[in-house]
FIDREN-16354 format. One line per 4 residues: number of its first residue (from 0); their letters; for each residue y, z, x negated of N, C-alpha, C. Coordinates in nm, 4 decimals, always signed. Layout:
<nodes>
NUM> A> Y:Z:X:Y:Z:X:Y:Z:X  ...
</nodes>
This chain:
<nodes>
0> MNNL> -0.1380:-0.0048:-0.0662:+0.0012:-0.0180:-0.0133:+0.1196:+0.0006:-0.0930  +0.2354:-0.0865:-0.0287:+0.3331:-0.0815:-0.1411:+0.4332:+0.0202:-0.0654  +0.4658:+0.1098:-0.1713:+0.5512:+0.2408:-0.1542:+0.7082:+0.2253:-0.1707  +0.7189:+0.1180:-0.2579:+0.8623:+0.0612:-0.2959:+0.9566:+0.0508:-0.1735
4> IQWL> +1.0832:+0.0863:-0.2023:+1.1827:+0.1324:-0.1188:+1.3019:-0.0103:-0.1568  +1.3365:-0.0603:-0.0527:+1.4483:-0.1472:-0.0768:+1.5726:-0.1040:+0.0092  +1.7215:-0.1296:-0.0433:+1.8210:-0.0619:-0.0141:+1.8893:-0.1645:+0.0690  +1.9427:-0.1303:+0.1769:+2.0378:-0.1824:+0.2286:+2.1809:-0.1137:+0.2405
8> SYGE> +2.2804:-0.1776:+0.1512:+2.4046:-0.1102:+0.1822:+2.5415:-0.1868:+0.2155  +2.6268:-0.1160:+0.2424:+2.7572:-0.1833:+0.3193:+2.8749:-0.0780:+0.2651  +3.0052:-0.1546:+0.2497:+3.1080:-0.0590:+0.1970:+3.2244:-0.1152:+0.2549  +3.3489:-0.0006:+0.2893:+3.4546:-0.1067:+0.3083:+3.5668:+0.0062:+0.2854
12> TNTG> +3.7046:-0.0393:+0.2482:+3.8078:+0.0428:+0.2568:+3.9307:-0.0070:+0.3187  +4.0076:+0.1046:+0.3637:+4.1166:+0.0597:+0.4384:+4.2602:+0.1839:+0.3883  +4.3428:+0.1070:+0.3856:+4.4898:+0.1866:+0.3684:+4.5194:+0.2671:+0.4353  +4.4817:+0.2564:+0.5904:+4.5321:+0.3525:+0.7044:+4.6546:+0.3029:+0.7493
16> QIRK> +4.7162:+0.3637:+0.8348:+4.8105:+0.3549:+0.9193:+4.9670:+0.4093:+0.8368  +4.9196:+0.5138:+0.7776:+5.0609:+0.5634:+0.7044:+5.0924:+0.5603:+0.5634  +4.9899:+0.5588:+0.4851:+5.0067:+0.5473:+0.3583:+5.0308:+0.3739:+0.3060  +5.1411:+0.3613:+0.2287:+5.1761:+0.2430:+0.1894:+5.0606:+0.1987:+0.0625
20> INQD> +4.9993:+0.2712:-0.0200:+4.9143:+0.2269:-0.1271:+4.7748:+0.2928:-0.1049  +4.6790:+0.2037:-0.1042:+4.5654:+0.2374:-0.1108:+4.4785:+0.3032:-0.2299  +4.4709:+0.4234:-0.2527:+4.4342:+0.5134:-0.3675:+4.2650:+0.5195:-0.3571  +4.2223:+0.4869:-0.2743:+4.0547:+0.4899:-0.2838:+4.0057:+0.3691:-0.3147
24> AYTN> +3.8738:+0.3690:-0.3695:+3.8168:+0.2753:-0.4179:+3.6545:+0.2907:-0.4046  +3.5603:+0.1772:-0.4117:+3.4151:+0.2305:-0.4236:+3.3372:+0.1230:-0.4861  +3.2231:+0.1903:-0.5451:+3.0888:+0.0992:-0.5579:+2.9925:+0.0866:-0.4838  +2.9544:-0.0379:-0.4667:+2.8278:-0.0637:-0.3752:+2.7491:-0.1635:-0.4398
28> IPEK> +2.6656:-0.1428:-0.5082:+2.5564:-0.1956:-0.6039:+2.4253:-0.1760:-0.5795  +2.3780:-0.2461:-0.4538:+2.2256:-0.1905:-0.4201:+2.0810:-0.2615:-0.5129  +2.1404:-0.3769:-0.6079:+2.0774:-0.4142:-0.7012:+2.0545:-0.3077:-0.8103  +2.1731:-0.1859:-0.8259:+2.1420:-0.1111:-0.9487:+2.1163:+0.0069:-0.8809
32> QLWA> +2.1091:+0.0275:-0.7305:+2.0686:+0.1612:-0.6849:+2.1803:+0.2413:-0.6857  +2.3085:+0.1816:-0.6935:+2.4263:+0.3017:-0.7479:+2.5445:+0.2821:-0.6518  +2.5855:+0.4013:-0.5830:+2.6704:+0.3480:-0.4918:+2.7988:+0.4834:-0.5045  +2.9406:+0.4697:-0.4797:+3.0279:+0.5833:-0.5402:+3.1247:+0.5504:-0.4290
36> VADG> +3.2190:+0.6516:-0.4059:+3.3499:+0.6645:-0.3728:+3.4456:+0.7539:-0.4345  +3.5585:+0.7041:-0.4572:+3.6657:+0.7726:-0.5339:+3.7859:+0.7679:-0.4706  +3.8402:+0.8834:-0.4742:+3.9755:+0.8952:-0.3763:+4.0594:+0.9497:-0.4904  +4.1886:+0.8827:-0.5226:+4.2852:+0.9045:-0.6088:+4.3690:+1.0001:-0.5315
40> MGGH> +4.4217:+1.1152:-0.5730:+4.4903:+1.2441:-0.5464:+4.6276:+1.2217:-0.4831  +4.6313:+1.2105:-0.3491:+4.7505:+1.1874:-0.2888:+4.8467:+1.2854:-0.3253  +4.9869:+1.2140:-0.3473:+5.0749:+1.3061:-0.3714:+5.0977:+1.3136:-0.5280  +5.0028:+1.2854:-0.5943:+5.0097:+1.2633:-0.7318:+5.0039:+1.1020:-0.8047
44> KSGE> +5.0773:+1.1520:-0.9101:+5.1251:+0.9897:-0.9725:+4.9909:+0.9187:-1.0380  +4.9998:+0.8029:-0.9746:+4.9082:+0.6874:-1.0114:+4.7436:+0.7436:-0.9952  +4.7585:+0.7808:-0.8404:+4.5747:+0.8244:-0.7988:+4.5176:+0.7275:-0.8011  +4.5699:+0.5836:-0.7730:+4.4783:+0.4407:-0.7624:+4.4066:+0.4002:-0.8801
48> LASQ> +4.5101:+0.4628:-0.9982:+4.4648:+0.4031:-1.1611:+4.3572:+0.5155:-1.1502  +4.3236:+0.6275:-1.1219:+4.2185:+0.7322:-1.1739:+4.0946:+0.6715:-1.0739  +4.1381:+0.6575:-0.9313:+3.9893:+0.5842:-0.8706:+3.9466:+0.4661:-0.9069  +4.0668:+0.3739:-0.9591:+4.0039:+0.2584:-0.9974:+3.9242:+0.2630:-1.1531
52> AIVS> +3.9736:+0.3861:-1.2269:+3.9248:+0.3843:-1.3345:+3.7637:+0.4260:-1.3201  +3.7348:+0.5217:-1.2242:+3.5932:+0.5961:-1.2256:+3.5113:+0.4547:-1.1457  +3.5806:+0.3799:-1.0914:+3.4814:+0.2852:-1.0214:+3.4405:+0.1563:-1.1187  +3.5516:+0.1179:-1.2233:+3.5388:+0.0351:-1.3132:+3.4322:+0.0964:-1.4360
56> ALNK> +3.4227:+0.1872:-1.4456:+3.3300:+0.2555:-1.5248:+3.2082:+0.2473:-1.4689  +3.1810:+0.2877:-1.3592:+3.0384:+0.2945:-1.2748:+2.9961:+0.1379:-1.2443  +3.0772:+0.0435:-1.2300:+3.0637:-0.1102:-1.2184:+2.9862:-0.1571:-1.3498  +3.0574:-0.1128:-1.4793:+2.9896:-0.1600:-1.5914:+2.8551:-0.0631:-1.6404
60> LETA> +2.8305:+0.0328:-1.5729:+2.7256:+0.1124:-1.6248:+2.5732:+0.0474:-1.6167  +2.5060:+0.0719:-1.7491:+2.4072:+0.0163:-1.7343:+2.2865:+0.1248:-1.6963  +2.2074:+0.1083:-1.5864:+2.1382:+0.1778:-1.5379:+2.0199:+0.2091:-1.6076  +1.8961:+0.2952:-1.5717:+1.7822:+0.2890:-1.6498:+1.6907:+0.3274:-1.5595
64> KNIG> +1.5552:+0.2867:-1.5776:+1.4575:+0.3388:-1.4897:+1.4214:+0.4244:-1.4392  +1.4858:+0.5588:-1.5410:+1.4255:+0.6996:-1.5483:+1.5750:+0.7340:-1.4922  +1.5616:+0.7968:-1.3800:+1.6887:+0.8326:-1.3065:+1.7729:+0.9734:-1.3994  +1.7015:+1.0250:-1.4604:+1.7609:+1.1285:-1.5631:+1.8338:+1.0905:-1.6564
68> VTVK> +1.8140:+0.9705:-1.7049:+1.8820:+0.8731:-1.8188:+2.0280:+0.8154:-1.7314  +1.9662:+0.7709:-1.5971:+2.1032:+0.7206:-1.5580:+2.2045:+0.8154:-1.5235  +2.1731:+0.9333:-1.4765:+2.2577:+1.0506:-1.4650:+2.3504:+1.0581:-1.5807  +2.2387:+1.1142:-1.6794:+2.3347:+1.1273:-1.8178:+2.4496:+1.0430:-1.8389
72> RVYL> +2.4080:+0.8948:-1.8274:+2.4979:+0.7966:-1.8395:+2.6024:+0.8243:-1.7747  +2.5952:+0.8670:-1.6652:+2.7022:+0.8558:-1.5820:+2.7978:+0.9835:-1.5996  +2.7792:+1.0842:-1.6516:+2.8173:+1.2062:-1.7151:+2.9063:+1.1713:-1.8065  +2.8428:+1.0708:-1.9150:+2.8908:+1.0319:-2.0416:+3.0233:+0.9588:-2.0201
76> ELEK> +2.9758:+0.8511:-1.9050:+3.0908:+0.7624:-1.8863:+3.2301:+0.8268:-1.8005  +3.1914:+0.9081:-1.7340:+3.3141:+0.9887:-1.6265:+3.3614:+1.0892:-1.7295  +3.2971:+1.1283:-1.8273:+3.3876:+1.2244:-1.9527:+3.4659:+1.1426:-2.0144  +3.4322:+1.0379:-2.0252:+3.5325:+0.9306:-2.1054:+3.6582:+0.9147:-2.0090
80> VNQS> +3.6118:+0.9026:-1.8836:+3.7563:+0.8606:-1.7866:+3.8157:+0.9909:-1.7777  +3.7484:+1.1274:-1.7430:+3.8193:+1.2614:-1.7272:+3.9279:+1.2337:-1.8711  +3.8919:+1.2093:-1.9640:+3.9628:+1.2471:-2.1151:+4.1033:+1.1524:-2.1051  +4.0968:+1.0342:-2.0478:+4.1718:+0.8949:-2.0693:+4.2560:+0.9517:-1.9808
84> LIEM> +4.2076:+0.9885:-1.8585:+4.3281:+1.0636:-1.7337:+4.4267:+1.1331:-1.7950  +4.3433:+1.2608:-1.8640:+4.4219:+1.3560:-1.9045:+4.5338:+1.3269:-2.0294  +4.4746:+1.2324:-2.0723:+4.5826:+1.1735:-2.2052:+4.6694:+1.1209:-2.1604  +4.6770:+1.0063:-2.0348:+4.7524:+0.9419:-1.9581:+4.8433:+1.0128:-1.8888
88> AYDT> +4.8125:+1.1240:-1.8527:+4.9022:+1.2188:-1.7676:+4.9781:+1.2998:-1.9041  +4.9480:+1.3240:-2.0121:+5.0124:+1.3888:-2.1093:+5.1070:+1.2968:-2.1472  +5.0682:+1.1696:-2.1571:+5.1906:+1.0717:-2.2237:+5.3183:+1.0520:-2.1065  +5.2896:+1.0879:-2.0226:+5.3861:+1.0695:-1.8975:+5.4799:+1.1562:-1.9155
92> SDDE> +5.4583:+1.2786:-1.9780:+5.5321:+1.3838:-2.0070:+5.5799:+1.4610:-1.8788  +5.5669:+1.4409:-1.7540:+5.6166:+1.5068:-1.6467:+5.5106:+1.6169:-1.5793  +5.4012:+1.6552:-1.6472:+5.3309:+1.7455:-1.6089:+5.2466:+1.6748:-1.4678  +5.2595:+1.5761:-1.4576:+5.1648:+1.5250:-1.3266:+5.0327:+1.4877:-1.3568
96> IIGS> +4.9548:+1.5257:-1.2627:+4.8218:+1.4987:-1.2579:+4.7819:+1.3861:-1.2141  +4.6629:+1.3052:-1.3315:+4.6484:+1.1862:-1.2552:+4.4803:+1.2202:-1.2281  +4.4567:+1.1831:-1.1154:+4.3265:+1.2159:-1.0895:+4.2434:+1.1882:-0.9660  +4.1375:+1.1961:-0.9646:+4.0711:+1.1504:-0.8233:+3.9274:+1.2367:-0.7979
100> TAVI> +3.9045:+1.2376:-0.6656:+3.7707:+1.2811:-0.6179:+3.6740:+1.2294:-0.6552  +3.5491:+1.2005:-0.6324:+3.4286:+1.1252:-0.6710:+3.3136:+1.1648:-0.6004  +3.2339:+1.0869:-0.5442:+3.0766:+1.1111:-0.5112:+2.9992:+0.9841:-0.5469  +2.9082:+1.0047:-0.5757:+2.8249:+0.8971:-0.6536:+2.6859:+0.9261:-0.6193
104> LIAR> +2.6147:+0.8155:-0.5771:+2.4941:+0.8152:-0.5253:+2.3875:+0.7424:-0.6305  +2.2925:+0.7741:-0.6873:+2.2023:+0.7232:-0.7918:+2.0512:+0.7316:-0.7299  +1.9829:+0.6170:-0.6816:+1.8639:+0.6317:-0.6516:+1.7770:+0.5663:-0.7287  +1.6144:+0.5959:-0.7449:+1.5192:+0.5267:-0.8180:+1.3801:+0.5782:-0.7391
108> DRHC> +1.3277:+0.4988:-0.7058:+1.1753:+0.5288:-0.6269:+1.2217:+0.6202:-0.5104  +1.1261:+0.7379:-0.4887:+1.1265:+0.7948:-0.3908:+1.2508:+0.9108:-0.4137  +1.3253:+0.9037:-0.4912:+1.4191:+1.0093:-0.5068:+1.5634:+0.9539:-0.5543  +1.6633:+1.0465:-0.5407:+1.8080:+1.0295:-0.5406:+1.8742:+1.1552:-0.6143
112> VYLW> +1.9675:+1.1204:-0.6708:+2.0463:+1.2312:-0.7213:+2.2174:+1.1895:-0.6926  +2.2838:+1.2946:-0.6113:+2.4160:+1.2545:-0.5979:+2.5026:+1.3777:-0.6488  +2.6047:+1.3055:-0.6878:+2.6971:+1.3845:-0.7711:+2.8472:+1.4032:-0.7184  +2.9318:+1.5017:-0.7474:+3.0489:+1.4718:-0.6635:+3.1482:+1.5595:-0.7543
116> SGDS> +3.2697:+1.5447:-0.7293:+3.4141:+1.6483:-0.7708:+3.5043:+1.6278:-0.6808  +3.5302:+1.7246:-0.6082:+3.6512:+1.7035:-0.5111:+3.5930:+1.7318:-0.3606  +3.6348:+1.6460:-0.2592:+3.6103:+1.6533:-0.1281:+3.5888:+1.5147:-0.0333  +3.5531:+1.4535:-0.1517:+3.4594:+1.3146:-0.1040:+3.3577:+1.3539:-0.0814
120> RVYL> +3.2740:+1.3049:+0.0503:+3.1502:+1.3596:+0.0848:+3.0132:+1.2773:+0.0718  +2.9249:+1.3212:+0.1034:+2.7726:+1.2641:+0.0699:+2.7190:+1.2998:+0.1973  +2.6763:+1.2339:+0.3001:+2.5816:+1.2909:+0.4274:+2.4559:+1.2362:+0.4176  +2.3547:+1.2745:+0.4992:+2.2248:+1.2149:+0.4913:+2.1776:+1.2124:+0.6445
124> FRNG> +2.1474:+1.1106:+0.7228:+2.1223:+1.0606:+0.8413:+1.9632:+1.0734:+0.8198  +1.8887:+1.1776:+0.8937:+1.7312:+1.1557:+0.9008:+1.6899:+1.2024:+1.0032  +1.5923:+1.1369:+1.0949:+1.5204:+1.1726:+1.2082:+1.6074:+1.1698:+1.3125  +1.7517:+1.1278:+1.3361:+1.8779:+1.1289:+1.3949:+1.9804:+1.2241:+1.4018
128> HLKQ> +1.9446:+1.2965:+1.2860:+2.0377:+1.4193:+1.2565:+2.1133:+1.3928:+1.1328  +2.2557:+1.4218:+1.1483:+2.3356:+1.4108:+1.0250:+2.3495:+1.5420:+0.9689  +2.3621:+1.5380:+0.8309:+2.3851:+1.6728:+0.7722:+2.4666:+1.6373:+0.6119  +2.5897:+1.7253:+0.6190:+2.6879:+1.6678:+0.4674:+2.5784:+1.7215:+0.3619
132> ISHD> +2.5363:+1.6837:+0.2734:+2.4847:+1.7160:+0.1861:+2.5287:+1.7875:+0.0332  +2.6660:+1.7420:+0.0309:+2.7719:+1.7633:-0.0921:+2.8468:+1.9059:-0.0152  +2.8949:+1.9817:-0.1178:+2.9796:+2.0922:-0.0454:+3.1338:+2.0475:-0.0758  +3.2251:+2.0438:-0.0305:+3.3722:+2.0212:-0.0733:+3.3939:+2.1287:-0.1635
136> DSNI> +3.4688:+2.0477:-0.2767:+3.5400:+2.1580:-0.3879:+3.6660:+2.1619:-0.3506  +3.7199:+2.2500:-0.2490:+3.8399:+2.2784:-0.1992:+3.8618:+2.4327:-0.1827  +3.9820:+2.4882:-0.2042:+4.0161:+2.6353:-0.1612:+3.9690:+2.6558:-0.0620  +3.9828:+2.5797:+0.0341:+3.9589:+2.6181:+0.2208:+3.7887:+2.6307:+0.2077
140> NMLM> +3.7010:+2.5712:+0.1720:+3.5695:+2.5684:+0.1493:+3.5243:+2.6759:+0.0617  +3.5747:+2.7323:-0.0351:+3.5508:+2.8452:-0.1186:+3.5641:+2.9635:-0.0309  +3.6917:+2.9830:+0.0367:+3.7458:+3.0675:+0.1357:+3.6106:+3.1204:+0.2554  +3.5784:+2.9616:+0.2847:+3.5190:+3.0057:+0.4047:+3.3161:+3.0610:+0.3495
144> ENGV> +3.3295:+2.9870:+0.2507:+3.2028:+3.0556:+0.1607:+3.1885:+3.2010:+0.1311  +3.2991:+3.2481:+0.1356:+3.3404:+3.4225:+0.1393:+3.3749:+3.4672:+0.2444  +3.3360:+3.4262:+0.3651:+3.2962:+3.5012:+0.4825:+3.4516:+3.4723:+0.5399  +3.5612:+3.4040:+0.5045:+3.6952:+3.3723:+0.5450:+3.6494:+3.2661:+0.6907
148> SPEE> +3.7180:+3.3151:+0.8089:+3.6855:+3.2074:+0.9105:+3.7773:+3.0875:+0.9144  +3.7334:+2.9862:+0.9771:+3.8093:+2.8545:+0.9208:+3.9471:+2.8673:+0.9693  +3.9855:+2.8990:+1.0486:+4.0900:+2.9659:+1.1183:+4.1965:+3.0226:+1.0556  +4.1461:+3.1450:+0.9854:+4.1913:+3.2547:+0.8980:+4.2215:+3.1550:+0.7813
152> AETY> +4.1130:+3.0816:+0.7311:+4.1242:+3.0159:+0.5704:+4.2377:+2.9209:+0.5864  +4.2485:+2.8534:+0.6686:+4.3839:+2.7337:+0.6874:+4.5188:+2.7952:+0.6738  +4.5077:+2.9735:+0.6802:+4.6541:+2.9720:+0.6725:+4.7081:+3.0479:+0.5512  +4.5828:+3.0404:+0.4489:+4.6147:+3.0755:+0.3233:+4.7136:+2.9687:+0.2338
156> PYAL> +4.7661:+3.0321:+0.1226:+4.8353:+2.9285:+0.0291:+4.7655:+2.8345:-0.0394  +4.7976:+2.6994:-0.0087:+4.7146:+2.6351:-0.1124:+4.5751:+2.6064:-0.0729  +4.5188:+2.6211:+0.0722:+4.4053:+2.6094:+0.1311:+4.3423:+2.4844:+0.1136  +4.4486:+2.3684:+0.1343:+4.3876:+2.2526:+0.1064:+4.3734:+2.1828:-0.0316
160> SLTH> +4.4201:+2.2723:-0.0982:+4.4113:+2.2333:-0.2439:+4.2662:+2.2135:-0.3138  +4.2448:+2.1147:-0.4076:+4.0971:+2.0730:-0.4594:+4.0805:+2.2253:-0.5582  +3.9577:+2.2435:-0.5706:+3.9205:+2.3211:-0.6962:+3.8819:+2.2283:-0.8182  +3.8040:+2.1120:-0.7984:+3.7838:+2.0241:-0.9014:+3.8122:+1.8682:-0.8389
164> AIGA> +3.8397:+1.8274:-0.9480:+3.8809:+1.6673:-0.9472:+3.8609:+1.5941:-1.0937  +3.8158:+1.4866:-1.0886:+3.8469:+1.3857:-1.2164:+3.9517:+1.3861:-1.2800  +3.9844:+1.4173:-1.4158:+4.1446:+1.3969:-1.4445:+4.1961:+1.5232:-1.4176  +4.1616:+1.6191:-1.3413:+4.2205:+1.7326:-1.2856:+4.1998:+1.8725:-1.4303
168> ETSL> +4.0953:+1.8413:-1.4862:+4.0776:+1.9850:-1.5590:+4.0322:+1.9204:-1.6774  +4.0329:+1.9786:-1.8041:+3.9991:+1.9624:-1.9553:+3.8780:+1.9210:-1.9721  +3.7651:+1.9758:-1.8880:+3.6245:+1.9302:-1.8885:+3.5828:+1.8607:-1.7613  +3.5123:+1.7726:-1.7710:+3.4696:+1.6940:-1.6497:+3.3532:+1.7841:-1.5757
172> YLDA> +3.4067:+1.8099:-1.4547:+3.2947:+1.9085:-1.3601:+3.2510:+1.7984:-1.2518  +3.1393:+1.8096:-1.2631:+3.0299:+1.7446:-1.1540:+2.9341:+1.8246:-1.0810  +2.9220:+1.8712:-0.9500:+2.7948:+1.8874:-0.9064:+2.7133:+1.7960:-0.8931  +2.5814:+1.8359:-0.9002:+2.4568:+1.7350:-0.8737:+2.3628:+1.7933:-0.8139
176> QMQE> +2.2918:+1.7485:-0.7244:+2.1792:+1.7693:-0.6554:+2.0623:+1.6503:-0.6480  +1.9402:+1.6872:-0.6538:+1.8350:+1.5733:-0.6243:+1.7948:+1.5775:-0.4726  +1.7540:+1.4784:-0.4370:+1.7026:+1.4529:-0.2900:+1.5977:+1.3417:-0.2970  +1.4744:+1.4137:-0.2242:+1.3856:+1.3029:-0.1809:+1.4393:+1.2079:-0.1133
180> VKYN> +1.3630:+1.0796:-0.1285:+1.4186:+0.9755:-0.0072:+1.2925:+0.9516:+0.0920  +1.3133:+0.9356:+0.1989:+1.2228:+0.8841:+0.3045:+1.2852:+0.7382:+0.3829  +1.1748:+0.6749:+0.4139:+1.1769:+0.5658:+0.4622:+1.3126:+0.5951:+0.5819  +1.4040:+0.4929:+0.6376:+1.4877:+0.4941:+0.7116:+1.5947:+0.6045:+0.6842
184> DIFL> +1.5884:+0.6774:+0.5981:+1.7160:+0.7484:+0.5395:+1.8603:+0.6919:+0.5290  +1.9418:+0.7239:+0.5850:+2.0735:+0.6869:+0.5360:+2.1961:+0.7632:+0.4966  +2.2435:+0.7408:+0.3803:+2.3166:+0.7942:+0.3089:+2.4803:+0.7677:+0.3222  +2.5478:+0.8318:+0.3685:+2.7015:+0.7902:+0.4065:+2.7830:+0.8604:+0.2964
188> LCSD> +2.8640:+0.7951:+0.2262:+2.9530:+0.8106:+0.1236:+3.0783:+0.7897:+0.2015  +3.1773:+0.9009:+0.1892:+3.3288:+0.8898:+0.2289:+3.4082:+0.9918:+0.1603  +3.5584:+0.9205:+0.1707:+3.6757:+0.9704:+0.1208:+3.6761:+1.0648:+0.2524  +3.8071:+1.1595:+0.2358:+3.8213:+1.2442:+0.3690:+3.9102:+1.1868:+0.4800
192> GLNK> +3.9269:+1.0524:+0.4089:+4.0513:+1.0124:+0.5394:+3.9319:+0.9822:+0.6694  +3.8376:+0.9763:+0.6158:+3.7130:+0.9639:+0.7399:+3.7016:+1.1047:+0.8558  +3.6653:+1.1971:+0.7284:+3.6400:+1.3150:+0.8340:+3.7927:+1.4083:+0.8845  +3.8748:+1.3510:+0.8429:+4.0150:+1.4002:+0.8618:+4.0252:+1.3408:+1.0337
196> EVTD> +3.9964:+1.2233:+1.0605:+3.9965:+1.2097:+1.1929:+3.8546:+1.1726:+1.2710  +3.7690:+1.1756:+1.2380:+3.6426:+1.1451:+1.3248:+3.5531:+1.3051:+1.2652  +3.4695:+1.3302:+1.3870:+3.3850:+1.4594:+1.3402:+3.2671:+1.4033:+1.3101  +3.1663:+1.4946:+1.2325:+3.0649:+1.4917:+1.2187:+2.9663:+1.4590:+1.3395
200> AEIE> +2.9844:+1.5203:+1.4587:+2.9183:+1.5182:+1.5518:+2.9539:+1.3395:+1.6035  +3.0545:+1.2948:+1.6237:+3.0694:+1.1410:+1.6436:+3.0288:+1.0470:+1.5583  +3.0215:+1.1005:+1.4063:+2.9533:+1.0097:+1.3406:+2.7679:+1.0100:+1.3500  +2.7483:+1.1494:+1.3616:+2.6120:+1.1196:+1.4142:+2.5721:+1.0358:+1.5128
204> NMLR> +2.6392:+1.0434:+1.6238:+2.6484:+0.9788:+1.7573:+2.6448:+0.8372:+1.7186  +2.7203:+0.7900:+1.6091:+2.7376:+0.6478:+1.5997:+2.6146:+0.6072:+1.4978  +2.5736:+0.6841:+1.4440:+2.4589:+0.6459:+1.3401:+2.3462:+0.6327:+1.4291  +2.3248:+0.6581:+1.5666:+2.2240:+0.6721:+1.6461:+2.2293:+0.5428:+1.7020
208> TVSI> +2.3642:+0.5147:+1.7599:+2.3974:+0.4062:+1.8432:+2.4297:+0.2687:+1.8153  +2.4817:+0.2606:+1.6776:+2.5204:+0.1343:+1.6144:+2.4574:+0.0848:+1.4960  +2.4380:-0.0715:+1.5265:+2.3556:-0.1112:+1.4151:+2.4022:-0.0830:+1.2625  +2.3280:-0.0866:+1.1642:+2.3650:-0.0697:+1.0058:+2.4706:-0.1511:+0.9883
212> EQLV> +2.4184:-0.2751:+1.0316:+2.5522:-0.3761:+0.9788:+2.6954:-0.3555:+1.0554  +2.6804:-0.3036:+1.1390:+2.8194:-0.2703:+1.2318:+2.8879:-0.1400:+1.2054  +2.8260:-0.0225:+1.1638:+2.8275:+0.0728:+1.1450:+2.9749:+0.0982:+1.0605  +2.9948:+0.0726:+0.9414:+3.1133:+0.0777:+0.8582:+3.2119:+0.0359:+0.8914
216> PKLI> +3.2289:-0.1044:+0.9790:+3.3632:-0.1411:+1.0369:+3.3811:-0.0476:+1.1796  +3.2715:-0.0360:+1.2518:+3.2894:+0.0439:+1.3737:+3.3749:+0.1742:+1.3361  +3.3170:+0.2475:+1.2048:+3.3925:+0.3934:+1.1945:+3.5397:+0.3931:+1.1387  +3.5266:+0.2598:+1.0931:+3.6879:+0.2454:+1.0065:+3.7656:+0.1942:+1.1545
220> ELTL> +3.7162:+0.1278:+1.2305:+3.8158:+0.0997:+1.3481:+3.8488:+0.2248:+1.4315  +3.7433:+0.3285:+1.4162:+3.7570:+0.4541:+1.5084:+3.8881:+0.5347:+1.4239  +3.8774:+0.5193:+1.2684:+3.9566:+0.6126:+1.2125:+4.0932:+0.5614:+1.2254  +4.1080:+0.4465:+1.2200:+4.2490:+0.3530:+1.2494:+4.3039:+0.3875:+1.3915
224> QRGA> +4.2281:+0.4211:+1.5040:+4.2453:+0.4318:+1.6571:+4.2825:+0.5752:+1.6498  +4.2438:+0.6625:+1.5376:+4.3023:+0.7917:+1.5682:+4.4143:+0.8439:+1.4797  +4.4874:+0.7062:+1.4503:+4.5781:+0.7184:+1.3445:+4.5552:+0.7227:+1.1923  +4.4691:+0.7430:+1.1566:+4.4415:+0.6927:+1.0035:+4.5820:+0.7814:+0.8906
228> RDNV> +4.5591:+0.8880:+0.9009:+4.6856:+0.9439:+0.8023:+4.6894:+0.9410:+0.6792  +4.5247:+0.9021:+0.6410:+4.5179:+0.9044:+0.4972:+4.4439:+0.7209:+0.4831  +4.4117:+0.6981:+0.3450:+4.3239:+0.6042:+0.3204:+4.1861:+0.6335:+0.3574  +4.1089:+0.5377:+0.3949:+3.9557:+0.5955:+0.4137:+3.8403:+0.4706:+0.3591
232> TIVL> +3.7622:+0.4968:+0.3106:+3.6424:+0.4485:+0.2499:+3.5104:+0.5271:+0.2940  +3.4413:+0.4033:+0.3252:+3.3043:+0.4264:+0.3684:+3.1949:+0.3808:+0.2909  +3.0849:+0.4094:+0.2461:+2.9926:+0.3130:+0.1872:+2.8700:+0.3869:+0.2480  +2.7811:+0.3059:+0.2989:+2.6198:+0.3470:+0.3786:+2.5267:+0.2709:+0.2819
236> AKAT> +2.4038:+0.3721:+0.2632:+2.3126:+0.3144:+0.2047:+2.1782:+0.3575:+0.2714  +2.1057:+0.2348:+0.3136:+1.9961:+0.2873:+0.4082:+1.8659:+0.2317:+0.3130  +1.7738:+0.3426:+0.3180:+1.6453:+0.3145:+0.2237:+1.5493:+0.2560:+0.3509  +1.4809:+0.1404:+0.3110:+1.3854:+0.0801:+0.3902:+1.2459:+0.0175:+0.3016
240> RADS> +1.1204:+0.0145:+0.3722:+1.0203:-0.0428:+0.3412:+1.0275:-0.1717:+0.2619  +1.0114:-0.1782:+0.1350:+1.0275:-0.3415:+0.0637:+0.9377:-0.4352:+0.1303  +0.8219:-0.3836:+0.1779:+0.7319:-0.4797:+0.2354:+0.7406:-0.4837:+0.3769  +0.8447:-0.4360:+0.4320:+0.8727:-0.4654:+0.5610:+0.9112:-0.6082:+0.6348
244> SLVE> +0.8692:-0.6821:+0.6837:+0.9177:-0.8131:+0.7238:+1.0539:-0.8064:+0.8353  +1.1170:-0.6833:+0.8492:+1.2490:-0.6693:+0.9038:+1.3121:-0.6591:+0.7900  +1.3104:-0.6064:+0.6863:+1.4074:-0.5841:+0.5828:+1.4757:-0.7032:+0.5186  +1.6189:-0.7108:+0.5326:+1.6974:-0.7717:+0.5153:+1.7242:-0.7921:+0.3384
248> SPQT> +1.8133:-0.8900:+0.3077:+1.7895:-0.8937:+0.1762:+1.9389:-0.7826:+0.1312  +1.9153:-0.7233:+0.0277:+2.0510:-0.6308:-0.0096:+2.1549:-0.7359:-0.0208  +2.2539:-0.6407:+0.0292:+2.4254:-0.7172:+0.0012:+2.4901:-0.6206:-0.0366  +2.6019:-0.6820:-0.0566:+2.7171:-0.6074:-0.1152:+2.8343:-0.6469:-0.0351
252> V> +2.9084:-0.5791:+0.0291:+3.0093:-0.6035:+0.1145:+3.1545:-0.5750:+0.0701
</nodes>
């Protein structure tokens, strides 16, 4: 029996209704089994340069058959990006951070590793249920993990500030987790422009009812209808049986 997995993936980014510059960027390379979303830090100088630097490094990355080797290469490349962003910010001499959040998904065989820094998210949709499998690197999330209610946490100073981001710290900080992959799993990577406007329950319902090919544009459309206060970027990756007659060719959108 052929147990190989074939990946179908789709990605899209949109500036939104308010921002004039899109500081988001994404990677969608199913043939490398590599996906990512980067969100340049809004309000900071050259956020789009930071997100593009991350995506550019990942697009050039040589992946390996061993997932651990690929993860190590991601760390090494993003360490270089982190250092270059810090040096770029230092050269501007105005104390501005040039940074970006990032969430990265790497798959091999029946396993994947997801890495993140900041509040861009990765969700897993399995057996009809959606679960956020990353956690937001933000002050508000840290407060809630320490027992503060969401309502009270929102009143704290700097509640919405990030605790980690690429380019924001002298040493690269990436959380990493491994996940078993099952047939029909759907991984959804997004910038916070999506979850600012659309609830997890709404995303779950759309995953249940909308075809995989239409899901990304439909979610972008809903975000725009809600006002899209921020840039929004979504990447979907679905695991399918490689020997299934229903499998389409992987594509990059």
